[in-house]
C-alpha positions as CSV (number, residue, x, y, z in Angstrom):
1,M,-17.2,-11.2,-0.6
2,K,-18.8,-13.9,-2.7
3,S,-21.2,-11.4,-4.3
4,F,-18.2,-9.1,-5.1
5,L,-16.4,-11.9,-6.8
6,F,-19.4,-12.9,-9.0
7,K,-20.0,-9.2,-9.8
8,H,-16.5,-8.5,-10.9
9,Y,-15.6,-11.9,-12.3
10,S,-14.6,-10.6,-15.8
11,I,-12.4,-7.8,-14.5
12,L,-10.7,-10.1,-12.0
13,S,-10.2,-12.9,-14.5
14,Q,-8.6,-10.5,-17.0
15,L,-6.4,-9.0,-14.2
16,F,-5.1,-12.4,-13.0
17,L,-4.7,-13.7,-16.5
18,S,-2.5,-10.8,-17.5
19,M,-0.5,-11.1,-14.3
20,G,0.0,-14.8,-14.9
21,F,1.1,-14.1,-18.5
22,S,3.6,-11.4,-17.3
23,F,5.0,-13.8,-14.7
24,F,5.3,-16.5,-17.4
25,L,7.1,-14.1,-19.7
26,L,9.5,-13.1,-16.9
27,M,10.3,-16.7,-16.1
28,V,11.0,-17.5,-19.8
29,R,13.2,-14.4,-20.1
30,M,15.1,-15.5,-16.9
31,K,15.6,-19.0,-18.3
32,L,16.8,-17.8,-21.7
33,N,19.1,-15.0,-20.4
34,Q,20.3,-16.6,-17.2
35,S,19.7,-13.3,-15.5
36,F,17.6,-12.2,-12.5
37,F,17.3,-8.6,-13.8
38,L,13.8,-7.2,-13.6
39,L,12.7,-9.8,-11.0
40,F,11.4,-6.9,-9.0
41,M,8.5,-6.7,-11.5
42,V,6.8,-9.6,-9.6
43,W,7.0,-7.5,-6.4
44,N,5.6,-4.5,-8.2
45,L,2.7,-6.5,-9.5
46,F,1.9,-7.6,-6.0
47,L,2.1,-4.1,-4.7
48,A,-0.3,-2.9,-7.4
49,I,-2.9,-5.4,-6.2
50,I,-3.1,-3.9,-2.7
51,P,-4.6,-0.5,-3.6
52,Y,-6.9,-2.1,-6.2
53,A,-8.2,-4.6,-3.6
54,I,-8.7,-2.0,-1.0
55,S,-10.5,0.4,-3.3
56,S,-12.7,-2.4,-4.8
57,Y,-13.6,-3.5,-1.3
58,L,-14.6,0.0,-0.2
59,L,-16.6,0.6,-3.3
60,S,-18.5,-2.7,-2.8
61,K,-19.4,-1.9,0.8
62,K,-22.8,-0.4,1.4
63,Q,-22.4,3.2,2.1
64,P,-24.4,4.5,5.1
65,S,-26.7,7.3,4.6
66,K,-26.3,10.6,6.4
67,L,-29.3,10.0,8.6
68,T,-27.8,6.8,10.1
69,V,-24.5,8.6,10.7
70,L,-26.2,11.4,12.6
71,T,-28.5,9.2,14.7
């Protein structure tokens, strides 16, 4: 896991920075308009992380060769 984080640091930092900025803009909009409309966007951001994390993990795992699977 540690090697994965160091390998993909720039991508992950940009991802979390943009998510934080989106969350900040949503909070500012909620404060100015006194409305909770579009609050579901936080949940959608969370749900978007799940497939990204799973696919990144599977790509970073060492894939077994066909010989080791057959043996």
